[in-house]
C-alpha positions in Angstrom: 0.1 -0.1 0.0 1.8 3.0 -1.2 -0.1 6.2 0.0 2.3 8.9 -1.1 4.2 9.4 1.8 1.2 9.1 4.0 -1.1 6.8 6.1 -4.7 6.0 5.9 -6.6 6.0 8.9 -9.9 4.3 9.4 -12.3 4.8 12.1 -15.8 2.6 12.7 -18.6 2.6 15.1 -18.5 4.8 17.8 -15.0 6.0 17.4 -16.4 7.2 13.9 -18.9 8.9 15.4 -16.9 10.8 18.1 -14.1 11.5 15.4 -16.7 12.9 13.1 -14.5 11.1 10.0 -14.9 7.5 8.5 -11.2 8.2 7.3 -8.4 10.4 6.9 -4.3 10.2 5.2 -2.0 12.2 7.6 1.5 12.2 6.8 3.2 10.0 9.9 4.3 12.6 12.7 8.0 12.7 13.5 8.8 10.3 16.0 5.6 8.3 16.1 6.8 4.7 15.5 4.2 2.5 17.4 0.4 2.0 17.5 0.6 3.4 20.8 2.6 6.7 19.9 0.0 7.4 17.3 -2.8 6.9 19.3 -1.0 9.8 21.8 -0.8 11.7 18.9 -4.2 11.8 18.0 -5.6 12.3 21.1 -3.4 15.5 21.8 -4.8 16.8 18.7 -8.1 17.4 20.8 -11.7 17.5 20.2 -13.6 14.4 19.0 -10.0 12.5 19.0 -10.0 12.9 22.6 -13.4 12.1 23.2 -12.7 8.5 21.2 -9.4 7.6 22.3 -9.0 8.9 25.8 -12.1 7.5 27.5 -10.6 4.4 29.2 -13.1 2.4 26.9 -11.1 -0.1 24.8 -10.6 0.4 21.4 -8.7 -1.7 19.2 -6.0 -1.2 16.4 -5.1 -2.6 12.7 -2.2 -2.5 10.9 -2.5 -3.6 7.2 -5.7 -5.5 8.4 -3.9 -7.4 11.5 -4.8 -6.8 15.0 -2.3 -5.2 16.6 -1.0 -4.1 19.9 0.0 -0.5 20.9 3.4 -1.8 20.8 3.3 -2.7 17.2 5.5 -0.6 14.4 3.9 1.8 12.0 5.5 3.3 9.0 4.5 5.6 5.8 1.9 3.8 3.6 0.3 1.3 6.2 -3.6 1.5 6.7 -4.5 1.7 10.6 -8.0 0.8 11.8 -9.4 2.0 14.8 -12.0 0.1 16.6 -14.3 -0.8 19.5 -13.8 -4.4 20.5 -16.0 -7.0 18.5 -18.0 -9.1 20.4 -19.8 -12.4 19.2 -22.6 -13.8 19.7 
């Protein structure tokens, strides 16, 4: 996936509703090399990002369509998905 020096972030369910976007493309911020660092950077943007990601509610991340822990590495061109935990039933 080549997004011309950017990464694609997809937001789902109530995360999307709070942020107000289904997706966006951003340049990878300097020093942001993990999912956790990206989460912290997004929270620092304030507004809907903080409302969605800094609530104590669990959110999950996927990097290039694979579940990822906050310690997972990220790079330009990656696709990051942010969503609430999925439960079966």
